[in-house]
Each structure stands twice: as structure tokens, then as C-alpha cells.
LUMROGU-931678 format. One line per field, with one value per residue: x, y, z of N, C-alpha, C, O, CB in turn; residue number from 0; residue in one letter. Coordinates in nm, 2 decimals. Glycine has a CB too. Layout:
N
npx <- (X	...) .
npy <- (Y	...) .
npz <- (Z	...) .
capx <- (X	...) .
capy <- (Y	...) .
capz <- (Z	...) .
cpx <- (X	...) .
cpy <- (Y	...) .
cpz <- (Z	...) .
opx <- (X	...) .
opy <- (Y	...) .
opz <- (Z	...) .
cbpx <- (X	...) .
cbpy <- (Y	...) .
cbpz <- (Z	...) .
pos <- (NUM	...) .
code <- (A	...) .
***
This chain:
83
npx <- (-3.43	-3.22	-3.25	-3.05	-2.98	-3.22	-3.22	-2.98	-3.06	-3.26	-3.11	-2.93	-3.12	-3.23	-3.01	-2.97	-3.20	-3.17	-2.94	-3.03	-3.23	-3.07	-2.89	-3.07	-3.17	-2.93	-2.87	-3.09	-3.03	-2.78	-2.85	-3.05	-3.10	-3.10	-3.32	-3.53	-3.53	-3.60	-3.86	-3.98	-3.96	-4.12	-4.37	-4.42	-4.44	-4.66	-4.86	-4.84	-4.86	-4.64	-4.58	-4.65	-4.97	-5.05	-5.19	-5.51	-5.50	-5.52	-5.49	-5.64	-5.83	-6.13	-6.46	-6.71	-6.93	-7.01	-7.13	-7.38	-7.52	-7.77	-7.73	-7.67	-7.83	-8.02	-8.36	-8.58	-8.72	-9.06	-9.33	-9.53	-9.87	-10.13	-10.39) .
npy <- (19.02	19.27	19.57	19.75	19.70	19.77	20.05	20.11	20.05	20.24	20.47	20.46	20.46	20.71	20.87	20.81	20.92	21.19	21.25	21.22	21.43	21.66	21.63	21.65	21.91	22.05	21.99	22.12	22.38	22.43	22.40	22.58	22.80	22.68	22.51	22.69	22.83	22.61	22.56	22.80	22.79	22.57	22.66	22.89	22.75	22.60	22.79	22.94	22.75	22.64	22.83	23.15	23.20	23.28	23.59	23.61	23.39	23.03	22.95	23.09	23.16	22.98	23.13	23.04	23.11	22.95	22.74	22.84	22.88	22.72	22.38	22.30	22.08	22.07	22.08	22.36	22.51	22.43	22.66	22.84	22.77	22.99	23.17) .
npz <- (15.11	15.21	15.40	15.34	15.07	14.94	14.99	14.85	14.58	14.55	14.57	14.35	14.14	14.18	14.13	13.85	13.74	13.81	13.67	13.41	13.39	13.43	13.22	13.00	13.04	13.00	12.73	12.60	12.68	12.56	12.29	12.23	12.06	11.80	11.84	11.87	11.63	11.46	11.55	11.48	11.20	11.14	11.24	11.07	10.83	10.86	10.89	10.65	10.46	10.32	10.13	9.98	9.85	9.50	9.39	9.28	9.12	9.07	9.33	9.50	9.79	9.86	9.83	9.89	9.74	9.52	9.64	9.70	9.47	9.26	9.14	8.79	8.70	8.88	8.98	8.98	9.27	9.37	9.31	9.54	9.58	9.45	9.61) .
capx <- (-3.35	-3.19	-3.28	-2.94	-2.99	-3.33	-3.17	-2.89	-3.13	-3.33	-3.00	-2.89	-3.23	-3.24	-2.89	-2.99	-3.31	-3.11	-2.85	-3.11	-3.29	-2.96	-2.84	-3.17	-3.17	-2.80	-2.89	-3.18	-2.96	-2.68	-2.91	-3.18	-3.12	-3.14	-3.46	-3.62	-3.54	-3.68	-4.00	-4.03	-3.98	-4.24	-4.49	-4.44	-4.48	-4.80	-4.94	-4.84	-4.88	-4.53	-4.56	-4.76	-5.04	-5.05	-5.31	-5.60	-5.47	-5.60	-5.47	-5.72	-5.92	-6.27	-6.55	-6.84	-7.04	-7.06	-7.22	-7.51	-7.59	-7.82	-7.66	-7.73	-7.92	-8.12	-8.49	-8.62	-8.82	-9.19	-9.38	-9.64	-10.00	-10.19	-10.53) .
capy <- (19.13	19.35	19.71	19.82	19.67	19.85	20.18	20.13	20.05	20.37	20.58	20.45	20.50	20.86	20.93	20.80	21.02	21.32	21.28	21.24	21.56	21.76	21.61	21.71	22.06	22.10	21.98	22.23	22.51	22.45	22.40	22.66	22.88	22.59	22.46	22.81	22.85	22.50	22.58	22.92	22.75	22.48	22.74	22.96	22.66	22.55	22.91	22.99	22.63	22.62	22.94	23.25	23.18	23.39	23.67	23.60	23.26	22.91	22.92	23.18	23.09	22.98	23.22	22.97	23.16	22.84	22.65	22.90	22.87	22.58	22.30	22.31	21.98	22.07	22.15	22.48	22.48	22.46	22.78	22.83	22.79	23.11	23.15) .
capz <- (15.06	15.33	15.39	15.28	14.93	14.89	14.99	14.74	14.46	14.54	14.55	14.21	14.06	14.20	14.05	13.71	13.70	13.82	13.56	13.29	13.40	13.41	13.08	12.91	13.05	12.94	12.59	12.56	12.70	12.46	12.15	12.24	11.94	11.69	11.87	11.85	11.48	11.40	11.58	11.40	11.06	11.13	11.26	10.95	10.72	10.88	10.87	10.51	10.38	10.24	10.04	9.97	9.72	9.41	9.40	9.16	9.05	9.11	9.47	9.58	9.89	9.82	9.90	9.92	9.65	9.43	9.72	9.72	9.34	9.24	9.04	8.66	8.68	8.99	8.94	9.06	9.38	9.32	9.35	9.63	9.51	9.48	9.65) .
cpx <- (-3.34	-3.23	-3.18	-2.95	-3.10	-3.29	-3.07	-2.95	-3.20	-3.23	-2.96	-3.00	-3.25	-3.13	-2.91	-3.10	-3.25	-3.02	-2.93	-3.18	-3.18	-2.91	-2.94	-3.17	-3.04	-2.81	-2.97	-3.11	-2.86	-2.74	-3.03	-3.20	-3.16	-3.28	-3.56	-3.64	-3.62	-3.83	-4.06	-4.06	-4.10	-4.37	-4.52	-4.49	-4.62	-4.90	-4.95	-4.86	-4.76	-4.50	-4.67	-4.84	-5.04	-5.19	-5.39	-5.58	-5.56	-5.58	-5.55	-5.81	-6.06	-6.36	-6.68	-6.95	-7.10	-7.15	-7.36	-7.59	-7.65	-7.74	-7.74	-7.84	-8.03	-8.24	-8.51	-8.72	-8.96	-9.25	-9.50	-9.77	-10.07	-10.34	-10.62) .
cpy <- (19.23	19.50	19.79	19.81	19.76	20.00	20.21	20.13	20.19	20.48	20.58	20.50	20.66	20.93	20.92	20.90	21.16	21.35	21.29	21.38	21.67	21.75	21.67	21.86	22.12	22.10	22.10	22.36	22.54	22.47	22.49	22.74	22.79	22.54	22.57	22.83	22.74	22.52	22.70	22.87	22.66	22.56	22.83	22.88	22.62	22.67	22.94	22.87	22.61	22.73	23.03	23.22	23.30	23.46	23.65	23.48	23.15	22.88	23.01	23.11	23.09	23.07	23.16	23.02	23.04	22.75	22.71	22.89	22.73	22.51	22.31	22.20	21.97	22.14	22.26	22.44	22.51	22.59	22.75	22.85	22.92	23.09	23.25) .
cpz <- (15.18	15.30	15.32	15.12	14.87	14.89	14.88	14.60	14.44	14.51	14.40	14.12	14.06	14.12	13.90	13.66	13.71	13.71	13.43	13.28	13.37	13.27	12.98	12.92	12.99	12.79	12.54	12.57	12.59	12.32	12.14	12.11	11.82	11.71	11.84	11.70	11.41	11.43	11.50	11.26	11.05	11.15	11.13	10.84	10.74	10.86	10.72	10.42	10.28	10.14	10.03	9.84	9.63	9.41	9.27	9.08	9.10	9.26	9.56	9.68	9.84	9.90	9.94	9.83	9.56	9.51	9.72	9.59	9.32	9.13	8.91	8.64	8.79	8.95	9.03	9.16	9.33	9.38	9.44	9.55	9.55	9.52	9.59) .
opx <- (-3.43	-3.25	-3.21	-2.92	-3.09	-3.32	-3.07	-2.92	-3.20	-3.26	-2.94	-2.97	-3.27	-3.15	-2.88	-3.08	-3.28	-3.02	-2.88	-3.18	-3.20	-2.88	-2.90	-3.18	-3.05	-2.77	-2.94	-3.12	-2.85	-2.69	-3.11	-3.31	-3.25	-3.36	-3.66	-3.75	-3.70	-3.91	-4.17	-4.16	-4.18	-4.47	-4.64	-4.58	-4.69	-5.01	-5.06	-4.88	-4.78	-4.39	-4.78	-4.77	-5.04	-5.29	-5.33	-5.65	-5.67	-5.66	-5.52	-5.86	-6.11	-6.34	-6.75	-7.06	-7.21	-7.23	-7.45	-7.71	-7.58	-7.68	-7.86	-7.94	-8.11	-8.24	-8.47	-8.80	-8.98	-9.21	-9.57	-9.78	-10.06	-10.40	-10.74) .
opy <- (19.26	19.54	19.89	19.91	19.82	20.07	20.31	20.21	20.25	20.57	20.68	20.57	20.72	21.03	21.02	20.97	21.24	21.46	21.37	21.44	21.76	21.85	21.74	21.93	22.22	22.19	22.16	22.45	22.65	22.55	22.47	22.75	22.83	22.53	22.54	22.85	22.76	22.49	22.69	22.91	22.68	22.53	22.83	22.92	22.61	22.65	22.97	22.89	22.56	22.73	23.00	23.22	23.42	23.40	23.67	23.46	23.17	22.80	23.02	23.00	23.19	23.10	23.21	22.96	23.04	22.68	22.63	22.89	22.63	22.58	22.33	22.23	21.88	22.25	22.27	22.34	22.61	22.62	22.65	22.94	22.97	23.00	23.26) .
opz <- (15.25	15.18	15.25	15.05	14.76	14.79	14.82	14.52	14.33	14.44	14.34	14.02	13.96	14.06	13.83	13.56	13.62	13.65	13.34	13.18	13.29	13.21	12.88	12.81	12.93	12.72	12.44	12.49	12.54	12.24	12.05	12.07	11.74	11.62	11.78	11.66	11.32	11.34	11.45	11.20	10.95	11.08	11.09	10.76	10.64	10.82	10.67	10.30	10.17	10.07	10.08	9.74	9.68	9.44	9.16	8.98	9.16	9.31	9.68	9.64	9.78	10.02	10.02	9.85	9.53	9.45	9.75	9.59	9.36	9.04	8.91	8.58	8.79	8.89	9.15	9.14	9.26	9.50	9.43	9.47	9.66	9.46	9.62) .
cbpx <- (-3.41	-3.05	-3.31	-2.80	-3.02	-3.45	-3.10	-2.78	-3.23	-3.40	-2.89	-2.85	-3.36	-3.23	-2.76	-3.04	-3.43	-3.04	-2.75	-3.23	-3.35	-2.84	-2.82	-3.31	-3.17	-2.69	-2.95	-3.31	-2.90	-2.59	-2.94	-3.18	-2.98	-3.04	-3.47	-3.57	-3.40	-3.63	-4.02	-3.93	-3.85	-4.23	-4.47	-4.32	-4.38	-4.82	-4.89	-4.71	-5.00	-4.55	-4.53	-4.71	-5.19	-5.02	-5.28	-5.58	-5.33	-5.56	-5.32	-5.80	-5.91	-6.33	-6.58	-6.87	-6.99	-6.94	-7.16	-7.50	-7.50	-7.97	-7.64	-7.63	-7.85	-8.05	-8.60	-8.67	-8.79	-9.29	-9.42	-9.63	-10.10	-10.18	-10.53) .
cbpy <- (19.21	19.34	19.77	19.77	19.53	19.84	20.22	20.01	19.94	20.40	20.55	20.30	20.44	20.90	20.86	20.66	21.00	21.34	21.16	21.13	21.59	21.73	21.47	21.65	22.10	22.01	21.85	22.22	22.51	22.33	22.26	22.75	22.95	22.47	22.42	22.94	22.85	22.37	22.61	23.03	22.67	22.37	22.84	23.04	22.54	22.50	23.03	23.05	22.65	22.49	22.89	23.39	23.14	23.34	23.82	23.72	23.22	22.79	22.94	23.28	23.16	22.83	23.34	23.00	23.27	22.77	22.64	23.04	22.91	22.59	22.16	22.30	21.84	22.14	22.04	22.59	22.57	22.34	22.87	22.93	22.67	23.21	23.16) .
cbpz <- (14.94	15.37	15.53	15.33	14.90	14.98	15.13	14.74	14.45	14.67	14.64	14.18	14.11	14.35	14.09	13.68	13.80	13.96	13.54	13.28	13.53	13.51	13.05	12.94	13.20	12.98	12.55	12.65	12.84	12.46	12.11	12.36	11.90	11.68	12.01	11.92	11.42	11.46	11.73	11.40	11.02	11.24	11.38	10.91	10.72	11.03	10.95	10.48	10.30	10.16	9.90	9.98	9.75	9.26	9.42	9.07	9.06	9.03	9.50	9.49	10.02	9.83	9.81	10.06	9.57	9.38	9.86	9.76	9.23	9.19	9.09	8.55	8.66	9.11	8.95	8.97	9.51	9.36	9.24	9.75	9.54	9.36	9.80) .
pos <- (0	1	2	3	4	5	6	7	8	9	10	11	12	13	14	15	16	17	18	19	20	21	22	23	24	25	26	27	28	29	30	31	32	33	34	35	36	37	38	39	40	41	42	43	44	45	46	47	48	49	50	51	52	53	54	55	56	57	58	59	60	61	62	63	64	65	66	67	68	69	70	71	72	73	74	75	76	77	78	79	80	81	82) .
code <- (M	S	C	Q	K	V	V	N	V	L	A	V	S	S	A	V	V	S	L	A	V	V	G	S	A	G	Y	V	F	V	N	R	E	A	I	I	E	D	V	K	E	K	A	M	E	S	V	L	G	G	G	V	P	S	L	G	G	T	D	V	L	P	T	G	A	N	D	L	A	P	A	P	N	Q	A	A	A	P	E	A	P	S	L) .
***
């Protein structure tokens, strides 16, 4: 393979990469408002979980208080022996 063929392949490869970069940048520039709105919607959905939970209903966040209470079928801890 001659040196000229290698240079031509490199030139064509460089042109393809340059066109891809310019095309991607152009697409983002033209559609930037739609992209920003889509990202905002996805961020709000992930933060709010698709909606605001009702106050005092079954969607209330857990407090962990039930984890601290002993289970009904759990035996009480033995008392320390007195001396």
C-alpha cells in the first residue's frame, strides 16, 4: 500500500469524524430548549416520585419508630440478677 493511499484514508476518516462532531453540535444547538425541558421533567419526576404524596395519608414517609418497638411475639429481655 502506497503512502498516498494511507494519507487518503486518514483524510477521509478525519472528515467523517469532523462532520459527526459538527452535526452533533448542530443538533444540540437547534434542539437545546427541548433537551433542557426533558431533563427538567425527568429530574422533577425523580425527586417527587411522580407526584406529591398526600399529607397524613398512607404515602407518609416512614419515621422508623416501629423499628424500635419490640415485636408482639418477641420475649422481653431477661433482667439482670440482683446481688
